[in-house]
Every structure is written in structure tokens, then in C-alpha cells.
Backbone as a chain_set.jsonl record, in Angstrom:
{"seq": "MAMDTVEFVKDRKWPNTDSRILEIPVAGLGNVAVQDWSMLDDVRFAGYLLPEPLRDRYFGLLEQDDDPPETAWDAFMDDLWEAVDAMGPEEQADWFGEIHDPATIRARYWVHDGIEYLDAAHTMPRDE", "coords": {"N": [[6.986, 55.847, -16.706], [5.218, 55.095, -13.929], [4.364, 52.68, -11.419], [1.018, 52.121, -10.254], [-0.213, 50.859, -8.017], [0.626, 48.394, -5.478], [0.158, 44.991, -4.89], [-0.14, 42.801, -2.223], [-0.216, 39.422, -1.584], [-1.453, 37.221, 0.712], [-1.239, 34.054, 2.489], [-3.309, 33.812, 4.144], [-6.005, 35.741, 5.598], [-5.485, 39.276, 5.655], [-4.764, 41.117, 8.619], [-7.561, 42.498, 10.283], [-9.147, 42.582, 8.014], [-11.202, 41.19, 5.359], [-9.886, 39.905, 3.403], [-7.38, 38.262, 1.424], [-5.728, 39.748, -0.067], [-3.898, 42.697, -0.125], [-3.925, 45.903, -1.179], [-1.914, 48.606, -1.984], [-1.316, 52.023, -2.623], [1.481, 52.86, -4.586], [2.792, 55.272, -4.23], [2.329, 55.787, -1.558], [3.452, 53.732, -0.159], [5.86, 53.672, 1.379], [5.127, 55.301, 3.551], [3.064, 53.766, 4.717], [4.538, 51.509, 5.424], [6.393, 52.532, 7.345], [4.609, 53.421, 9.317], [3.349, 50.985, 10.004], [5.597, 49.582, 10.916], [6.194, 51.104, 13.184], [4.163, 50.356, 14.85], [4.655, 47.831, 15.745], [4.673, 45.383, 18.285], [6.794, 43.999, 19.475], [9.71, 45.223, 20.393], [12.376, 44.47, 20.037], [12.322, 42.767, 17.806], [11.359, 44.646, 15.961], [13.572, 46.323, 15.841], [15.477, 44.698, 14.555], [14.507, 44.707, 12.015], [15.232, 47.05, 10.867], [17.181, 49.136, 8.592], [20.739, 48.678, 8.462], [22.562, 50.896, 9.56], [20.702, 52.383, 11.034], [19.678, 50.475, 12.696], [21.657, 49.88, 14.653], [21.733, 52.332, 15.962], [19.099, 52.533, 16.906], [18.96, 50.337, 18.722], [20.868, 51.267, 20.497], [19.545, 53.494, 21.558], [17.431, 52.177, 22.841], [18.818, 50.775, 24.795], [19.893, 52.563, 26.559], [20.613, 53.576, 29.869], [19.24, 55.62, 31.231], [16.14, 56.988, 30.23], [16.218, 57.953, 26.879], [16.153, 61.348, 25.682], [13.13, 62.732, 24.317], [13.659, 64.138, 22.028], [15.819, 62.776, 20.913], [14.623, 60.423, 20.044], [12.837, 61.543, 18.226], [14.621, 62.585, 16.322], [15.747, 60.212, 15.459], [13.48, 59.0, 14.254], [13.013, 60.864, 12.216], [15.264, 60.386, 10.642], [14.756, 57.747, 9.955], [12.46, 58.065, 8.349], [13.666, 59.501, 6.25], [15.459, 57.549, 5.284], [13.69, 55.593, 4.36], [12.289, 57.038, 2.449], [14.337, 57.326, 0.622], [14.579, 54.818, -0.403], [13.925, 52.637, -3.187], [10.886, 51.635, -4.917], [10.779, 48.764, -4.953], [12.486, 48.083, -2.823], [11.102, 49.28, -0.691], [8.791, 47.731, -0.785], [9.879, 45.226, -0.206], [10.729, 45.687, 2.431], [8.274, 46.254, 3.656], [7.112, 43.732, 3.385], [8.793, 42.236, 5.077], [8.079, 43.294, 7.535], [5.543, 42.306, 7.77], [5.504, 39.479, 8.119], [7.05, 37.635, 6.093], [6.954, 34.94, 5.353], [4.321, 34.315, 5.084], [3.435, 35.74, 2.949], [2.502, 35.258, -0.234], [2.645, 36.242, -2.812], [3.486, 39.104, -4.828], [2.325, 41.761, -6.6], [2.66, 44.274, -9.024], [0.771, 47.001, -10.122], [-0.285, 48.674, -12.98], [-2.248, 50.807, -14.809], [-4.295, 48.889, -14.639], [-3.048, 46.51, -15.327], [-1.264, 43.736, -14.186], [2.021, 43.295, -12.925], [5.104, 41.539, -12.359], [7.266, 42.858, -11.368], [8.478, 46.071, -10.262], [9.529, 47.609, -12.264], [8.015, 47.11, -14.391], [8.59, 45.165, -16.362], [7.981, 42.532, -16.552], [5.107, 41.172, -17.298], [2.356, 39.81, -15.472], [0.996, 37.594, -16.568], [2.75, 36.363, -18.296]], "CA": [[5.695, 55.342, -16.275], [5.328, 54.512, -12.593], [3.295, 51.784, -10.986], [-0.055, 52.765, -9.497], [-0.376, 50.19, -6.731], [1.282, 47.107, -5.294], [-0.72, 44.058, -4.2], [0.506, 41.744, -1.452], [-1.15, 38.315, -1.439], [-1.086, 36.371, 1.846], [-1.86, 32.736, 2.522], [-4.434, 33.975, 5.065], [-6.525, 37.106, 5.524], [-4.735, 40.344, 6.297], [-5.429, 41.518, 9.865], [-8.651, 43.481, 10.222], [-9.776, 42.604, 6.69], [-11.788, 39.93, 4.906], [-9.214, 39.625, 2.133], [-5.99, 37.802, 1.396], [-5.006, 40.707, -0.903], [-3.804, 44.061, 0.384], [-3.454, 46.769, -2.26], [-1.426, 49.877, -1.44], [-0.759, 52.913, -3.641], [2.943, 52.873, -4.53], [3.232, 56.566, -3.694], [2.179, 55.798, -0.109], [3.966, 52.49, 0.418], [6.83, 53.971, 2.432], [4.386, 55.799, 4.707], [2.377, 52.635, 5.337], [5.548, 50.646, 6.025], [6.905, 53.16, 8.568], [3.539, 53.4, 10.311], [3.191, 49.605, 10.47], [6.78, 49.252, 11.703], [6.11, 51.787, 14.479], [3.107, 49.727, 15.639], [5.059, 46.493, 16.17], [4.725, 45.235, 19.743], [8.088, 43.467, 19.888], [10.686, 46.255, 20.032], [13.604, 43.82, 19.561], [12.028, 42.362, 16.427], [11.283, 45.876, 15.176], [14.938, 46.797, 15.637], [16.174, 43.862, 13.572], [13.962, 44.993, 10.688], [15.742, 48.34, 10.391], [18.444, 49.148, 7.845], [21.89, 48.5, 9.365], [23.027, 52.014, 10.395], [19.637, 52.781, 11.955], [19.493, 49.376, 13.645], [22.569, 50.09, 15.78], [21.299, 53.535, 16.675], [17.848, 52.18, 17.589], [19.281, 49.528, 19.893], [21.557, 52.148, 21.426], [18.526, 54.274, 22.262], [16.703, 51.263, 23.723], [19.653, 50.247, 25.869], [20.377, 53.61, 27.464], [20.144, 53.405, 31.251], [18.193, 56.622, 31.41], [15.36, 57.131, 29.003], [16.746, 59.03, 26.024], [15.174, 62.436, 25.513], [12.222, 62.576, 23.188], [14.299, 64.709, 20.84], [16.657, 61.733, 20.313], [13.721, 59.538, 19.297], [12.324, 62.32, 17.086], [15.692, 62.635, 15.319], [15.828, 58.858, 14.898], [12.347, 58.805, 13.344], [13.264, 61.695, 11.029], [16.245, 59.668, 9.821], [14.073, 56.574, 9.391], [11.646, 58.552, 7.227], [14.583, 59.81, 5.148], [15.98, 56.288, 4.743], [12.608, 54.931, 3.617], [12.044, 57.864, 1.257], [15.435, 57.103, -0.321], [14.45, 53.477, -0.98], [13.092, 52.482, -4.367], [9.645, 50.911, -4.621], [11.032, 47.347, -4.646], [13.041, 48.025, -1.468], [10.01, 49.566, 0.234], [7.918, 46.555, -0.762], [10.598, 44.178, 0.536], [10.693, 46.029, 3.848], [6.885, 46.056, 4.079], [6.931, 42.287, 3.519], [9.496, 41.795, 6.281], [7.286, 43.736, 8.677], [4.287, 41.555, 7.801], [5.727, 38.037, 8.085], [7.252, 37.273, 4.685], [6.621, 33.528, 5.097], [2.893, 34.212, 4.77], [3.138, 36.492, 1.724], [2.682, 34.322, -1.346], [2.905, 36.92, -4.09], [3.472, 40.571, -4.852], [2.088, 42.214, -7.965], [2.657, 45.71, -9.259], [-0.337, 47.27, -11.032], [-0.284, 49.942, -13.719], [-3.357, 50.829, -15.775], [-5.059, 47.655, -14.548], [-2.249, 45.338, -15.713], [-0.384, 43.305, -13.098], [3.39, 42.964, -13.279], [5.841, 40.873, -11.3], [8.308, 43.746, -10.868], [8.115, 47.49, -10.303], [9.998, 48.197, -13.519], [7.003, 46.662, -15.351], [9.194, 44.438, -17.491], [7.455, 41.169, -16.589], [3.675, 41.079, -17.03], [2.014, 38.652, -14.637], [0.509, 36.453, -17.354], [3.754, 35.794, -19.201]], "C": [[5.878, 54.62, -14.943], [4.13, 53.601, -12.317], [2.274, 52.564, -10.171], [-0.149, 52.186, -8.083], [0.489, 48.933, -6.686], [0.311, 46.246, -4.482], [0.126, 43.003, -3.501], [-0.542, 40.667, -1.21], [-0.641, 37.4, -0.333], [-1.749, 35.0, 1.715], [-3.03, 32.704, 3.506], [-4.913, 35.409, 4.943], [-5.585, 38.083, 6.222], [-5.48, 40.743, 7.565], [-6.452, 42.629, 9.623], [-9.262, 43.631, 8.833], [-10.456, 41.257, 6.436], [-11.116, 39.464, 3.629], [-7.798, 39.113, 2.347], [-5.12, 38.769, 0.597], [-5.059, 42.082, -0.252], [-3.189, 44.904, -0.726], [-3.128, 48.144, -1.682], [-0.941, 50.748, -2.601], [0.762, 52.974, -3.485], [3.452, 54.174, -3.916], [3.15, 56.62, -2.175], [2.776, 54.596, 0.591], [4.956, 52.739, 1.549], [6.151, 54.46, 3.695], [3.708, 54.66, 5.459], [3.391, 51.746, 6.055], [6.082, 51.239, 7.334], [5.84, 53.126, 9.662], [3.351, 51.99, 10.868], [4.381, 49.178, 11.312], [6.656, 49.857, 13.104], [5.052, 51.171, 15.39], [3.476, 48.314, 16.11], [5.199, 46.441, 17.689], [6.103, 44.814, 20.237], [9.19, 44.43, 19.445], [12.002, 45.655, 19.548], [13.433, 43.405, 18.1], [12.013, 43.582, 15.516], [12.683, 46.401, 14.864], [15.676, 46.008, 14.579], [15.66, 44.082, 12.151], [14.527, 46.279, 10.068], [16.968, 48.176, 9.505], [19.616, 49.246, 8.818], [22.3, 49.74, 10.173], [21.963, 52.444, 11.418], [19.408, 51.719, 13.027], [20.373, 49.602, 14.879], [22.145, 51.292, 16.622], [20.038, 53.271, 17.497], [18.13, 51.374, 18.854], [20.048, 50.341, 20.935], [20.576, 52.991, 22.231], [17.755, 53.399, 23.248], [17.505, 50.892, 24.962], [20.214, 51.312, 26.807], [19.777, 53.412, 28.85], [19.036, 54.387, 31.596], [17.413, 56.685, 30.109], [15.959, 58.242, 28.162], [15.694, 60.135, 25.876], [14.324, 62.197, 24.267], [12.828, 63.134, 21.902], [15.204, 63.684, 20.149], [15.794, 60.771, 19.503], [13.15, 60.258, 18.069], [13.361, 62.372, 15.963], [15.854, 61.263, 14.657], [14.707, 58.637, 13.882], [12.503, 59.655, 12.084], [14.232, 60.981, 10.08], [15.649, 58.401, 9.217], [13.22, 56.985, 8.204], [12.532, 58.86, 6.016], [15.099, 58.54, 4.483], [14.922, 55.591, 3.901], [12.283, 55.716, 2.354], [13.12, 57.641, 0.196], [15.375, 55.717, -0.974], [13.636, 53.539, -2.267], [11.841, 51.695, -4.003], [9.857, 49.433, -4.269], [11.575, 47.198, -3.227], [11.959, 48.3, -0.423], [9.082, 48.356, 0.348], [8.573, 45.395, -0.019], [10.505, 44.435, 2.036], [9.287, 45.839, 4.414], [6.616, 44.561, 4.295], [7.602, 41.746, 4.763], [8.704, 42.151, 7.542], [6.072, 42.827, 8.875], [4.462, 40.061, 7.572], [5.844, 37.519, 6.648], [6.918, 35.817, 4.373], [5.158, 33.351, 4.723], [2.507, 34.969, 3.499], [3.511, 35.616, 0.528], [3.029, 34.987, -2.667], [2.858, 38.423, -3.882], [3.343, 40.969, -6.312], [2.049, 43.737, -7.998], [1.606, 45.986, -10.318], [-0.172, 48.65, -11.655], [-1.352, 49.846, -14.797], [-4.102, 49.498, -15.812], [-4.304, 46.394, -14.938], [-1.308, 45.01, -14.556], [0.973, 42.889, -13.645], [4.068, 42.298, -12.084], [6.938, 41.75, -10.703], [7.89, 45.198, -11.067], [8.561, 48.174, -11.587], [9.078, 47.832, -14.688], [7.607, 46.011, -16.595], [8.637, 43.027, -17.613], [5.968, 41.16, -16.279], [3.367, 39.777, -16.29], [1.657, 37.415, -15.465], [1.551, 35.812, -18.239], [4.785, 35.002, -18.464]], "O": [[6.618, 53.64, -14.858], [3.055, 53.743, -12.899], [2.608, 53.533, -9.49], [-0.163, 52.917, -7.093], [1.008, 48.474, -7.703], [-0.282, 46.713, -3.509], [0.999, 42.388, -4.112], [-1.625, 40.951, -0.698], [0.464, 36.865, -0.421], [-2.687, 34.814, 0.94], [-3.669, 31.665, 3.673], [-4.287, 36.212, 4.251], [-4.973, 37.762, 7.24], [-6.71, 40.712, 7.586], [-6.218, 43.564, 8.856], [-9.826, 44.676, 8.507], [-10.298, 40.312, 7.208], [-11.705, 38.71, 2.855], [-7.119, 39.474, 3.308], [-3.898, 38.626, 0.583], [-6.127, 42.566, 0.123], [-2.066, 44.648, -1.159], [-3.941, 48.76, -0.993], [-0.227, 50.259, -3.476], [1.268, 53.123, -2.373], [4.43, 54.173, -3.169], [3.843, 57.429, -1.558], [2.627, 54.448, 1.804], [4.888, 52.071, 2.581], [6.547, 54.081, 4.797], [3.768, 54.593, 6.687], [3.135, 51.283, 7.166], [6.21, 50.522, 8.327], [6.149, 52.829, 10.816], [3.209, 51.82, 12.079], [4.21, 48.486, 12.315], [6.976, 49.201, 14.095], [5.049, 51.442, 16.591], [2.688, 47.671, 16.804], [5.772, 47.343, 18.3], [6.529, 45.234, 21.313], [9.564, 44.457, 18.272], [12.684, 46.268, 18.726], [14.3, 43.666, 17.265], [12.586, 43.557, 14.427], [12.946, 46.868, 13.756], [16.424, 46.581, 13.787], [16.314, 43.681, 11.188], [14.317, 46.551, 8.886], [17.71, 47.203, 9.638], [19.484, 49.841, 9.888], [22.379, 49.641, 11.398], [22.298, 52.826, 12.539], [18.992, 52.036, 14.141], [19.895, 49.525, 16.01], [22.199, 51.252, 17.851], [19.92, 53.724, 18.636], [17.608, 51.683, 19.925], [19.884, 50.117, 22.135], [20.749, 53.181, 23.435], [17.459, 53.829, 24.363], [16.947, 50.717, 26.044], [20.937, 50.988, 27.749], [18.589, 53.12, 28.99], [18.019, 54.016, 32.182], [17.958, 56.463, 29.027], [16.187, 59.346, 28.657], [14.492, 59.874, 25.939], [14.749, 61.551, 23.308], [12.534, 62.645, 20.811], [15.344, 63.718, 18.927], [16.179, 60.352, 18.411], [12.998, 59.658, 17.006], [13.018, 62.22, 14.791], [16.071, 61.168, 13.449], [14.952, 58.146, 12.78], [12.156, 59.204, 10.993], [14.034, 60.977, 8.865], [15.993, 58.023, 8.097], [13.248, 56.328, 7.163], [12.183, 58.517, 4.887], [15.169, 58.464, 3.256], [15.232, 55.055, 2.837], [12.03, 55.126, 1.304], [12.845, 57.754, -0.999], [16.042, 55.472, -1.979], [12.762, 54.393, -2.417], [11.746, 51.15, -2.903], [9.185, 48.908, -3.381], [11.171, 46.288, -2.503], [11.906, 47.632, 0.61], [8.643, 48.002, 1.442], [7.904, 44.666, 0.712], [10.236, 43.522, 2.816], [9.125, 45.323, 5.52], [5.972, 44.176, 5.271], [7.043, 40.883, 5.44], [8.675, 41.38, 8.5], [5.628, 42.606, 10.002], [3.642, 39.443, 6.894], [4.875, 37.032, 6.066], [6.624, 35.496, 3.222], [4.79, 32.348, 4.111], [1.377, 34.85, 3.025], [4.678, 35.285, 0.315], [3.636, 34.367, -3.54], [2.286, 38.935, -2.919], [4.147, 40.568, -7.153], [1.483, 44.386, -7.119], [1.549, 45.276, -11.322], [0.046, 49.647, -10.966], [-1.356, 48.913, -15.599], [-4.493, 49.029, -16.881], [-4.873, 45.304, -14.884], [-0.641, 45.892, -14.016], [1.071, 42.227, -14.677], [3.649, 42.478, -10.941], [7.483, 41.426, -9.647], [7.062, 45.513, -11.921], [8.017, 49.216, -11.953], [9.338, 48.205, -15.832], [7.188, 46.275, -17.722], [8.796, 42.387, -18.652], [5.592, 41.143, -15.108], [4.051, 38.77, -16.474], [1.996, 36.298, -15.076], [1.266, 34.801, -18.881], [5.701, 34.457, -19.08]]}, "num_chains": 1, "name": "protein.A"}
């Protein structure tokens, strides 16, 4: 039994919303995280958010004297997608939180059949 959605609760409204709660389907969490990561304005900050092997490669591409060919960036992004697809839901949620200022995220709940859980393995219901 897999979780349906994950809810991130911020101490302020999520950008471009009127809500402190952002609910994302678990099946699409990795996609949302990669898209949000790719939209970060600070490329140095974005690099530090990457998993270790990709981090070094990313900074290497940034620091090349000549602009790296687009194919190098395409290959990097393909590998990023693979790395995120290989993550479990908890890892994807952790990474999403890092992208969105973890100090402002107050809670994360996993939802299955309308019941909120504290973990993706649905072993800890929220109310217990």
C-alpha cells in the first residue's frame, strides 16, 4: 500500500498560494522537486543541494572556461532524473524540503485513504 500524497506545512504561505499547506501526489514528488530545483535563481545554492556525485559534476560544468556544450548539460539532467527516480519517497521529500527552505517547513504528513501519517511507511498515524 503506497501513500497517495504528501503534505508540507510551512510557517508561512507557500509562494503563489493562499495556503500554508502544499499537497503533492507522491507519484509526482520527484518531478516537482527536479522542476523546482531547476528554477532556483542561485546556481551555487542549487549545486549544494545535489547528491554528492552530481554536485561535483555540476560545479565542474559551471566552472568550465568555455560554456559546456548543451549535450553535457542534457546528460547531467538525465543523470539527475535517474538519481531522483532511484530515491525513495522519504528521500524525495527530504530533498524537496531542502529546496524549499527547511527551516520554514514545520511538518510533513503522508496521506493514504484520507488518513495522515508521519512517515511514508505508514507505521505512525498522525494522531497517535
